[in-house]
Structures are given as C-alpha cells and as structure tokens.
C-alpha positions as CSV (number, residue, x, y, z in Angstrom):
1,M,97.2,121.0,118.7
2,G,94.7,122.5,116.3
3,F,91.2,121.4,115.5
4,L,92.1,119.7,112.3
5,E,95.0,117.8,113.9
6,N,92.7,116.6,116.7
7,L,90.2,115.4,114.1
8,I,92.8,113.5,112.2
9,Q,94.2,111.9,115.4
10,M,90.7,110.9,116.5
11,K,90.0,109.3,113.1
12,L,93.3,107.4,113.1
13,K,92.7,106.1,116.6
14,T,89.3,104.7,115.6
15,A,90.3,103.3,112.2
16,T,88.8,100.0,111.2
17,G,89.8,97.6,108.5
18,K,86.9,98.7,106.5
19,D,88.1,102.3,106.7
20,V,91.6,101.3,105.5
21,M,90.0,99.2,102.6
22,K,87.9,102.3,101.5
23,I,91.1,104.4,101.3
24,S,93.0,101.5,99.6
25,R,90.3,101.3,96.9
26,A,90.0,105.1,96.5
27,F,93.8,105.5,95.9
28,E,94.3,102.1,94.3
29,L,96.8,101.0,96.9
30,G,96.3,97.2,96.5
31,I,96.0,96.4,100.2
32,N,94.0,93.2,101.0
33,E,91.5,92.9,103.8
34,A,93.9,91.0,106.2
35,A,96.6,93.7,105.8
36,A,93.9,96.4,106.2
37,E,92.9,94.9,109.5
38,K,96.5,94.8,110.7
39,I,97.1,98.4,109.6
40,A,94.0,99.6,111.4
41,A,95.1,97.7,114.6
42,Y,98.5,99.4,114.4
43,L,96.8,102.8,114.0
44,R,94.6,102.2,117.0
45,K,97.5,101.0,119.2
46,N,100.2,103.5,118.2
47,P,99.7,107.2,118.2
48,V,100.7,108.6,114.8
49,N,100.9,112.2,114.0
50,I,100.9,112.2,110.2
51,L,101.9,115.9,110.3
52,N,105.2,114.9,111.9
53,H,107.8,113.6,109.3
54,S,109.3,111.0,111.7
55,D,105.9,109.6,112.6
56,R,104.9,109.4,109.0
57,L,108.1,107.4,108.3
58,K,107.4,105.0,111.1
59,L,103.9,104.5,109.8
60,V,105.1,103.9,106.2
61,K,107.7,101.4,107.4
62,E,105.0,99.5,109.3
63,I,102.7,99.5,106.3
64,S,105.6,98.3,104.2
65,R,106.1,95.4,106.6
66,I,102.4,94.5,106.6
67,A,101.3,95.2,103.1
68,G,104.4,95.4,101.0
69,E,106.7,98.1,99.5
70,Q,104.5,99.3,96.7
71,P,101.4,100.3,98.8
72,A,103.8,101.9,101.3
73,K,105.5,104.0,98.6
74,K,102.1,105.2,97.3
75,I,101.0,106.1,100.9
76,Y,104.2,108.0,101.5
77,R,103.6,110.0,98.4
78,I,100.0,110.7,99.2
79,L,100.8,111.8,102.8
80,S,103.7,113.9,101.6
81,E,101.4,115.8,99.2
82,L,98.7,116.2,101.8
83,T,101.0,117.5,104.5
84,R,102.8,120.1,102.5
C-alpha cells in the first residue's frame, strides 16, 4: 500500500461526525448530524478501501441505508471521479 493509500485509510479510520458534516456541506450532500455520526462510526469500525470498487459499493450502500439514496448517489459519483 502506498503512502497516499495509507493516509486515506488513516483518515477514514479516525473520521468523526464533524468531519463527515464538513464534507457534506462542501459537496452539498444533505446529510444531517445524526447520519454523519453513524457514517463516521461505520468508517471507524469497518475498514474501507475507497480505491477498491467493491469496498466503495459497500460503503455507498451503507450510506444509502443511513442517509438516503440521494446523498449516496452523490458520494458514489464523487468517489468514482476521485479514484479514476
């Protein structure tokens, strides 16, 4: 695993609800604070490699379950663009 991958993994494992809310606001995802906390808890408990397509899909499905379909679709598009 390269330096950048390690950095991303570390950030995901230490994500807080505030971190998720910052991203939600920046990308206009429409995630509320309660959902942000649940998403952060999921990220801390479950290793997610956003560079791996199947891991991204699992993450997006979980976000869809927590925050709804619209934010999940936006996140999927953003992650797909970033990981090209």
